[in-house]
C-alpha angles and dihedrals in degrees: 000000000000088000090054092047090050092054091047090052090048091052091051089048092053090048091052091049090055092047093048090047091051095047093049090050089050091051089052096038098139093059093040090054090052090049090054091046092048091074090055093219086129139027118261093258093048090046087062089059096042091052091054094045089053090053093046090051092053092048093050093047091046093051090045094052091051092048091056090214124125089015098179093049094051092040094054091042091053093047092048091050093050092047090051092050090046092054089050091050091049088053089050090052089049089054090050094244117162100172123116115283090215091225087143095028116244092318098082114030112211123168120216094269093050090047090052089057090048091051091048091055092048092050091051090051090050090052089054091061098039095110097049117125124238121249107252110235134143088224097064095107091042089054090052093048093048091047091053094045095045093045094047094046093044094050097045093044094046092046117015114194112264093235089060101036101038109037096137119098120245116250104188102117118108096212098196093051091045091053088051090053092050090056096046133068133305093026101039093082094056096071092223090163091068121091124324115341138173116209117186124196108211141165113215093227096045113113094203090048088057092051092045089053090050091050093049091046092053091050091051092051096044097046098035102227118156117282088206087074093062123088127177121207111204139194105207140051135289094267091051091049091055090051090047092056091047095049095042094046086220126153110261101254128177110287142185127210101218112219104206145034095267089091091063093041091052090064098031089249093298110139131214101038119162119196126197114201137182117198090340095310118119109237104167134012123193142179123204097279105042102048104137113214095200092050091048092048093048094045095050095045111114 
């Protein structure tokens, strides 16, 4: 009897671990989406969906393990999920990546090797409950259906994908003031009115600016357009800029420390703002959430 109770408690514990992992990912969805996108298995828009499906799967498996119904189904589902994550982590180690895997969002930073150990422990705990029997209930399929429905609705309502919820373009740029900035120091020597250029308005301490820089950097790497066409405008100092590049995991592009308040006025105080120009003419303007990968790829194609 104590042995059976111990296994039941272990199963509940595993279910809670999956649920906590899913909720923490959901709370840190923006970074988790970028982590999924960073492998470039999927487009940016499809990465939004894959990130949410991963969270839904963890929630459903966690609820199922706690319910003790359909034991074999939830057990094999849990093991398959952990094996899949383990293969991804092995690939990350092969690539030499040391960044957080976001398995517990941004609240517990684990690198790929540490996450491999964590997955190994979870798989051993799963093996320990393999022979448990399912609770006999006529509602077992109803529980599964409700878990899927509730998890899917909850995730997509709590965090709608940016490509569905934020389709409108940003219109923050004050074009006349921006043109004035392009013609004055310190920007006049950069020739930003020549050819295709990307000018990003960032604050070094802005969390969404850091994630926007990461997103833009990944697009530049994946689609191979010239990094010489990217310029960051910063509010901050040199030390803050170095920390910004570290936290954002962005490529270190050309940057300007802007000396006065015109930078903020030019975008009505809305940071980040990312401006795509061709021969001095503004073609696209984005915030963090509505950057369109296809538009960026098409615009930067030479």
